[in-house]
C-alpha positions as CSV (number, residue, x, y, z in Angstrom):
1,K,33.9,-23.0,19.7
2,P,33.2,-24.2,16.1
3,S,34.5,-27.6,15.3
4,M,37.2,-28.3,12.7
5,N,34.6,-29.6,10.3
6,N,32.5,-26.4,10.6
7,R,35.6,-24.2,10.0
8,I,36.5,-26.2,6.9
9,F,32.9,-26.1,5.6
10,N,32.7,-22.3,6.2
11,R,36.0,-21.7,4.4
12,C,35.0,-23.9,1.4
13,Y,31.6,-22.1,1.3
14,L,33.3,-18.7,1.4
15,L,35.7,-19.8,-1.4
16,L,32.8,-21.0,-3.5
17,L,31.1,-17.6,-3.1
18,H,34.2,-15.8,-4.1
19,L,34.6,-18.0,-7.2
20,C,31.0,-17.5,-8.2
21,A,31.4,-13.7,-7.8
22,L,34.6,-13.7,-9.9
23,F,32.9,-15.8,-12.5
24,C,29.9,-13.4,-12.8
25,L,32.3,-10.4,-12.8
26,G,34.3,-12.1,-15.5
27,L,31.2,-12.6,-17.7
28,L,30.3,-8.9,-17.2
29,V,33.8,-7.8,-18.2
30,C,33.9,-10.1,-21.2
31,L,30.5,-8.7,-22.3
32,A,31.7,-5.2,-21.9
33,I,34.8,-5.8,-23.9
34,V,32.9,-7.4,-26.8
35,L,30.4,-4.5,-26.8
36,I,33.2,-1.9,-26.8
37,V,35.2,-3.6,-29.5
38,K,32.3,-4.4,-31.8
39,G,30.0,-1.4,-31.0
40,G,32.6,1.2,-30.5
41,R,33.2,1.5,-34.2
42,S,29.6,2.8,-34.7
43,I,29.6,5.3,-31.9
44,N,30.1,8.9,-33.2
45,L,28.2,12.1,-33.0
46,A,26.3,11.4,-36.3
47,F,25.1,8.0,-35.0
48,L,23.9,9.5,-31.7
49,A,22.3,12.6,-33.2
50,S,20.6,11.5,-36.4
51,A,17.4,9.6,-37.2
52,T,17.2,6.0,-38.4
53,E,17.2,5.3,-42.1
54,Q,16.3,2.2,-44.1
55,F,14.9,0.4,-41.1
56,G,18.1,0.8,-39.1
57,S,20.6,-0.3,-41.7
58,S,21.9,3.3,-41.9
59,G,21.4,6.5,-39.9
60,G,21.5,6.9,-36.2
61,I,19.5,6.2,-33.0
62,L,18.5,9.7,-31.9
63,Y,14.8,8.9,-31.5
64,Q,15.5,5.5,-30.0
65,I,17.5,7.1,-27.2
66,F,14.8,9.7,-26.8
67,G,12.0,7.1,-26.7
68,S,13.8,5.0,-24.1
69,L,14.5,7.9,-21.8
70,L,10.9,9.1,-22.2
71,L,9.6,5.7,-21.2
72,V,11.8,5.3,-18.1
73,G,11.4,9.0,-17.1
74,T,7.6,8.6,-17.1
75,T,7.9,5.2,-15.4
76,A,9.9,6.9,-12.6
77,T,7.4,9.6,-12.2
78,I,4.5,7.1,-11.9
79,T,6.3,4.6,-9.7
80,F,8.0,6.9,-7.2
81,P,5.0,8.2,-5.3
82,I,3.1,4.9,-5.4
83,A,6.0,2.9,-4.1
84,L,6.8,5.4,-1.4
85,G,3.2,5.6,-0.3
86,F,2.7,1.8,-0.2
87,A,6.0,1.3,1.7
88,L,5.0,3.9,4.3
89,F,1.5,2.4,4.7
90,K,3.0,-1.1,5.1
91,S,5.6,0.2,7.7
92,E,3.6,2.7,9.7
93,W,0.0,1.7,9.5
94,I,0.0,-2.1,9.3
95,S,0.9,-3.6,12.7
96,N,-0.3,-7.1,12.2
97,R,2.9,-9.3,11.6
98,S,1.0,-11.9,9.6
99,L,-0.4,-9.3,7.2
100,Q,3.1,-7.8,6.9
101,R,4.5,-11.2,5.9
102,I,1.7,-11.8,3.4
103,L,2.2,-8.4,1.7
104,E,5.9,-8.9,1.6
105,G,5.5,-12.4,0.1
106,L,3.1,-11.0,-2.5
107,L,5.6,-8.3,-3.5
108,L,8.4,-10.9,-3.8
109,Q,6.2,-13.1,-5.9
110,M,5.3,-10.1,-8.2
111,N,9.0,-9.2,-8.4
112,G,9.7,-12.6,-9.9
113,I,7.0,-12.5,-12.6
114,P,8.7,-12.6,-16.1
115,S,8.5,-9.4,-18.1
116,I,6.7,-11.1,-21.0
117,I,3.7,-11.6,-18.6
118,F,3.4,-7.8,-18.1
119,G,3.6,-7.3,-21.9
120,L,0.8,-9.8,-22.5
121,F,-1.3,-8.2,-19.7
122,G,-0.7,-4.8,-21.3
123,L,-1.7,-6.2,-24.7
124,I,-4.9,-7.8,-23.5
125,F,-6.0,-5.1,-21.0
126,F,-5.0,-1.8,-22.7
127,L,-5.0,-2.7,-26.4
128,N,-7.8,-5.3,-26.6
129,W,-10.1,-4.1,-23.9
130,L,-9.5,-0.4,-23.7
131,N,-8.5,0.1,-27.4
132,T,-5.7,2.5,-26.5
133,G,-3.6,1.6,-29.5
134,L,0.2,1.8,-29.4
135,S,1.0,4.4,-26.7
136,W,4.2,5.3,-25.0
137,F,2.2,6.3,-21.9
138,V,0.7,2.8,-21.7
139,G,4.2,1.4,-22.0
140,S,5.3,3.5,-19.1
141,L,2.3,2.2,-17.1
142,V,3.3,-1.4,-17.8
143,L,6.9,-0.8,-16.9
144,S,5.7,0.9,-13.7
145,M,3.8,-2.3,-12.8
146,M,6.9,-4.3,-13.5
147,I,9.3,-2.4,-11.3
148,L,6.9,-1.3,-8.5
149,P,7.6,-4.4,-6.3
150,T,11.3,-3.7,-6.5
151,V,11.0,-0.1,-5.6
152,T,8.5,-0.8,-2.9
153,L,10.6,-3.4,-1.2
154,A,13.7,-1.3,-1.3
155,T,11.8,1.6,0.2
156,Y,10.2,-0.5,2.9
157,H,13.5,-2.1,4.0
158,A,15.2,1.3,4.1
159,I,12.4,2.6,6.3
160,H,12.3,-0.5,8.4
161,S,16.1,-0.5,9.0
162,L,16.0,2.9,10.7
163,P,17.2,2.6,14.3
164,R,14.3,2.4,16.8
165,Q,15.9,5.4,18.7
166,Y,14.9,7.7,15.9
167,R,11.2,7.0,16.4
168,E,11.4,7.0,20.2
169,N,13.2,10.3,20.3
170,A,10.7,11.9,17.9
171,Q,7.8,10.6,19.9
172,S,9.4,11.9,23.1
173,L,9.5,15.3,21.5
174,G,5.8,15.2,20.9
175,L,5.8,14.6,17.1
176,D,2.7,13.0,15.8
177,R,2.6,10.3,13.1
178,W,2.7,12.7,10.1
179,Q,5.4,14.8,11.7
180,L,7.4,11.7,12.3
181,I,7.1,10.7,8.7
182,W,8.0,14.1,7.2
183,R,10.8,15.0,9.6
184,V,12.4,11.7,10.4
185,I,11.4,8.7,8.2
186,L,11.4,10.3,4.8
187,P,14.7,12.2,5.0
188,R,16.5,9.0,6.1
189,G,14.4,6.5,4.1
190,M,14.5,8.4,0.8
191,S,17.8,6.9,-0.3
192,G,16.2,3.4,-0.3
193,T,13.4,4.7,-2.5
194,V,15.7,6.5,-5.0
195,S,18.3,3.7,-5.2
196,G,15.6,1.1,-5.6
197,L,14.0,3.3,-8.3
198,F,17.2,3.5,-10.3
199,I,17.7,-0.2,-10.0
200,G,14.2,-0.7,-11.3
201,L,14.9,1.8,-14.1
202,A,18.1,0.0,-15.0
203,R,16.0,-3.1,-15.6
204,A,13.1,-1.3,-17.3
205,I,15.3,0.5,-19.9
206,G,16.6,-2.8,-21.2
207,E,13.3,-4.6,-21.4
208,T,11.7,-5.5,-24.8
209,A,8.7,-7.7,-24.0
210,P,6.7,-5.3,-21.8
211,I,6.8,-2.5,-24.4
212,M,7.0,-4.3,-27.7
213,F,3.3,-5.0,-27.8
214,V,1.9,-1.8,-26.4
215,A,4.3,1.1,-26.8
216,T,6.9,0.9,-29.5
217,A,7.0,1.0,-33.3
218,F,9.9,-0.4,-35.4
219,S,10.3,2.6,-37.7
220,G,8.6,5.7,-39.0
221,V,8.2,7.4,-35.6
222,D,9.9,10.5,-34.2
223,I,8.9,12.6,-31.2
224,P,5.3,11.8,-30.0
225,R,2.9,14.7,-29.8
226,S,0.3,13.1,-27.6
227,L,-0.1,10.3,-25.0
228,Q,-1.6,7.9,-27.6
229,E,1.4,7.7,-30.0
230,P,4.1,5.1,-30.1
231,V,7.8,5.7,-29.7
232,L,11.0,4.1,-30.9
233,S,13.2,2.4,-28.2
234,L,16.7,0.9,-28.1
235,P,15.6,-2.7,-27.2
236,T,13.1,-3.0,-30.0
237,H,15.5,-1.4,-32.4
238,I,18.2,-3.9,-31.5
239,L,15.7,-6.7,-31.9
240,T,14.8,-5.4,-35.4
241,L,18.4,-5.1,-36.5
242,A,19.3,-8.6,-35.1
243,Q,16.7,-10.1,-37.5
244,H,18.8,-8.7,-40.4
245,A,22.1,-10.2,-39.2
246,T,23.1,-11.0,-42.8
247,D,23.4,-7.3,-43.5
248,P,26.8,-6.1,-42.3
249,S,25.7,-2.5,-41.8
250,A,22.6,-3.5,-39.9
251,L,24.6,-5.8,-37.7
252,Q,27.2,-3.1,-37.0
253,N,24.4,-0.6,-36.0
254,A,23.0,-3.3,-33.7
255,W,26.3,-3.6,-31.9
256,G,26.5,0.2,-31.6
257,S,22.9,0.4,-30.2
258,S,23.7,-2.4,-27.8
259,L,26.7,-0.5,-26.5
260,V,24.6,2.6,-25.9
261,L,21.9,0.6,-24.1
262,F,24.6,-1.1,-22.0
263,I,26.0,2.3,-21.0
264,L,22.6,3.6,-20.0
265,V,22.0,0.5,-17.8
266,L,25.4,1.1,-16.2
267,V,24.6,4.7,-15.6
268,F,21.4,3.9,-13.8
269,S,23.0,1.1,-11.7
270,A,25.9,3.4,-10.8
271,I,23.6,6.2,-9.6
272,A,21.7,3.7,-7.4
273,Y,25.1,2.5,-6.0
274,L,26.3,6.0,-5.3
275,I,23.1,7.0,-3.6
276,R,23.2,4.0,-1.3
277,T,26.9,4.4,-0.5
278,R,26.6,8.1,0.2
279,F,23.6,7.4,2.5
280,Q,25.6,4.8,4.4
281,L,28.5,7.2,4.9
282,H,26.2,9.9,6.3
283,Y,24.3,7.6,8.6
């Protein structure tokens, strides 16, 4: 039986965890209230459905929303098959435990790299070496590199957490490796991939540094007509408006743009949570 000191320590530790969770939740609620109060005054149909004018001091954020969704949509298309393939390879083909730990450690290290490093890599490799110029597609590639470890780890742990009985029953029925993957592993491991993907997209859509150097312009851009054109995005638009904080109209539009970006991040996070919760209820 645990001693009295251990019980006291466990209760204090649990209380500390609850206090930390409440503190973080309180910060999030305060942030949401400030954004709603300050940014809600700018949100209307004209603001959401019109183009920017006078470098953001007037007009709306139609093309910023479009550019942000285009970037994350392309990022998801690139990241999803690569993360799924790598997680399956790590789970089903690599049997050496040491190599497994090394790969997982590398993914965890990559997951902790600051986003500005990915932006500088994109600037040096794509713009300076390959001379791609500002390109929304290059921005999607850089964002894919940034969130790939997150999605891969989520997919791998979803696959790895499957009960061993699933594999044993499938093998007893005579299923080969590919049949096991298609009929057993993918249907039950897909939720980890999708939820991890939306968590990564929630991070990607709010990033400024990875795309500021390689993919986005600050004004004068609408819908791109090729892969080698820049786009507008909400994070860079907010950055631009924040530099004109002495202009009341620009500052008000910055609050409105921040609220829209905050809502998009919440939507992606909520989708990831719902997918994970629904999977747990089914299995």
